[in-house]
Structure formats: structure tokens, C-alpha cells
N, C-alpha and C positions, 0 to 999 in steps of 0.2 A: 133603156135608159132611165127614162122618167118615174117609170114606174119604181126602179130599186130607189134612185133619191127620195120615194114620199113616203117609201120603208124606212129607211132610213131616218127622217127625222123625229120619228117618235122616240127611236132608241135614241136620241141626243138628247131629246128633252129629257128624259127618264133619268139619263145619265148625270146631266145639269141639274137636276130636281137632289140626286141624291150627293155631289159633290158641296151646292149649297147647304144642304141640311149638315153634313160633316164638316163645313166651314163653319154650321153657327154651333155646331155642339161644341166643336175645338175653342172656337171664342168665347162660349158661358164657361168651360170646363178653366181656360186661361181670366175670366174677369175673377170667376169664382173664387181660384187660387190664389188671386193676387187680394180679394177682398179680408178672406181668411189669413194673410201674411199678413195684411194689414193690423187686423184687428188684434194680430199674437202678439206682434212686436212693436206698432206705433201707436194705436189708440184702445180704447175698451169700455164697453158700453159695462153703466154700471146704474144701478137702485137705490134710491138713499132710502133708509129706513130708520124713522125715528125720528122724534120733536128736537135735536141737539143743532139744528142749522136755523132752526125759524127764528125771522120772516123769510130768509136768503133761498131756501131749500124746506117741501113739505114733504113728507110722509109718502113714495110710490113715484116720484120723480126718478123722470130718466137722465140720464149725462151722459155725454161723450167725454171723455178723461185722454189728454195726450201724454204717453209713457216716454216721452223723450224731451219734456219742456223745463225749460231751467226756471226752478222753483224760486218766486221773489216773496216778499214779503206782501200780506193780502192774499194771497193766492189761493185756493180754496184747493185741497185734494183730498185725495181718496189712499186710506193707505192700511198697513195691514196691521191690527186692534192687537197688541203687546199683552194686551191681560186676557185676550181669548182668541186662542189659535183657531184661525179657518174664518173669523170673522173680518169685515173690514171699515173703517170709522170713513165717516167724511169731517173734514176739519177745514180753521181757516189758520194759513201760516202768521204768527204775530212777531216769534223770534227769529233771527236766522243765527247762523253760526256764528261766535262772540258777543251778541247781544246780550245786554242786561235789560231785563223785564219786571216791573215793577206794576200794580193796583194799587189806587190811592182813590177815596172819593168817585169810585166809579168809572175811573175814569184808567186806561193801559197808559203805560211810560215806557216807551222803547229807546236805551241811550241816554236816559233822562227827557227826550221831548215827547209830548200829550202825539199819541198815534190818532191820526182822523179817522174815525172807524163812522161812516156814512149809512152803512151796513145795519146798525144797531138803532137808526132811529126812532122807529117803530116802541124802542122798549123805553124810552126815554118818559117814568112815568111820572116825571114834574109832581111829587108828590116827597121828593126828600130821600125816598128809602132808595141805598144803594141796588144797581142791580147785579153788582158782585162784588164780591168780598172783597175788601185790601192785600196786597202780598207783595214779597220779593222771591226773588229764585231762591233766593237764600233758604227764606224760610221753607218756602215748600220743598225745594228740592235738593240743599245742601250745596248749591254752590252761586256763583255771584256770573255768570254768563253759559249761556248758550255752547252745549261742549262744539268742537270741529264734527263736520260730517251729520249733525244734526240740527233738530227745528224745535221748536217751541211752538204748539200747537192752540187755539180753542176752537171752543163751538161759538157760533153768534148767539145764542139762547142759555147765556152762561150762566144761570143757579140750577138750570140741568146737566150742561153737556159733562161726560166724564171725555179730559182732556188732558195736557199736558199738565195742569194742574192736580190731577189725582193719578194719572198712567206714566208721568216723568216726560222726559226726552225723546222726541223720535228721531230715529236714525234714516237717514237716507235712503236707506239700501231698503227699509219699512214702509216709503214711498210706494204707491204704483202709479201715478199720474197727477196731473194736475187737471179742474175740469175748465174745458172747455166749451162747452156747449149743453144749455138743457134743454131736449129737445119734445119732453112731453113732461104735462098738457102742452098741449099746443097754444093755448089762451097764452101762456107763460116760457113759450120759446124765447131762448135770449144767451145770446154769444159772452163770454166772460174771458 
């Protein structure tokens, strides 16, 4: 009887190993599927291309965006480029539906109030030259307010940014997500 018990132990260990391996494989498959679903329906990974959002974001910065976040003024969003099918732009939300937006003397005004833009402090040249041109929505886009289900967006690097001043209002359906994290480069890791 003792000999038979000794023979069964290695078989039990082998069976236990295969059971453990199967559990690990199933767990890995569940985690992999969960991550894929998360990045398909809730989050997105994006890479900044170009200088239109400097100094906030630089070419090559890697971001995580939330597809489910409510869009607020000041949020940085990734959107489908209306003038370049298949391309994405990264811009800052300035005007919400129903807002008036004007620029005068290098400052942006929303609904008549000067917009606080601390992210532009590096662009204050102090030489009297305007950082951006003066405009009204009426002059640029032919209407006084931002339409329903649309946004007025601008890049932080105003002199070179191709944004709502040139490409028009951005429909809510064209916004892929709100930037929540810059994870690369690690030296500039930041939550938004």
C-alpha cells in the first residue's frame, strides 16, 4: 500500500502543475481581453505630432485619453482632423456650445470675461507684440456663438496652430477623448 501511495504523488504533482498552468493561461487571457476592451471603449493611447500645443505638449509625447469624460473648458482633447481625413489633432477647448469667443490685445475672452490661460505664460513676450491676432467668432466663422454639440478649440502655440480659427467648430462626435495623462517622457509625467 505504501508503494502505491508513492506512485500516485508524482502523478498528483503533475496534474496539479497542469491545472495551475491552465489557470494562469485563462487568467492571462481574461486580463488581456479586459485591457483590449478598456483601450477600445474607455481609454486611448495617442502620440503628439507637431508643435501646435507647445509648451504644454511636445512632439513625441505619449498620452492616455478618456473617451468617456465630460468635455469642459480648458480640457485638452484629441480630435479627428476635419481637414485631413484619418489624422488626429490635439487642441485645447476654449468655447463650449452657446459661448461667444473673442480675442483682443493678445487675450481671449469667453462670454465677455477674460479667460485665464496660465498654460500660455511662457509665451508672454513682454515686447508689446501680440501673441495672437484679434478676432471674433463672427469674423472668423460667420456666427456669434458656438453651435450646439460643437466646440471652439485652439492650440497653445497660437501663431502656428491650425485650430477652430481656421478649420471651424469641432463637433462633439469628432472628439476622440480628453487627455488625462502624459506618460512619456517619464521626466514630464503628468496627470491632467
